[in-house]
C-alpha positions in Angstrom: -7.8 3.9 3.8 -8.3 7.1 5.7 -10.5 5.4 8.3 -7.9 2.7 8.8 -5.0 5.0 9.3 -7.0 7.4 11.4 -7.9 4.6 13.8 -4.3 3.4 14.2 -2.5 4.1 17.5 0.7 6.0 17.2 3.0 3.0 17.2 1.0 1.1 14.5 0.9 4.3 12.4 4.7 4.6 12.7 5.1 1.0 11.4 2.7 1.6 8.6 4.4 4.9 7.6 7.8 3.3 7.6 6.5 0.5 5.3 4.7 3.0 3.1 7.7 5.3 2.6 10.0 2.3 1.9 7.7 1.2 -0.9 7.5 4.8 -2.3 11.3 5.0 -2.5 11.7 1.8 -4.6 12.4 2.5 -8.3 11.0 -1.0 -9.2 7.7 -0.1 -7.7 7.1 3.1 -9.7 3.8 2.7 -11.5 2.6 -0.1 -9.3 -0.9 0.3 -8.0 -3.2 -1.0 -5.4 -6.0 -0.8 -8.0 -5.7 -3.4 -10.7 -7.9 -5.5 -12.8 -7.1 -9.1 -13.6 -8.8 -10.5 -16.6 -8.8 -14.3 -16.7 -10.4 -16.9 -18.9 -11.4 -20.3 -17.8 -10.6 -22.9 -20.4 
């Protein structure tokens, strides 16, 4: 993610940061992660 944010221009980074901070402030998102594992079984 560092490479992606480092390569953003200032305006794009401002939009990204606004979105990121809005997610961080949501109580219903506490504990949510970008790293998850779905285990499915084909029947």
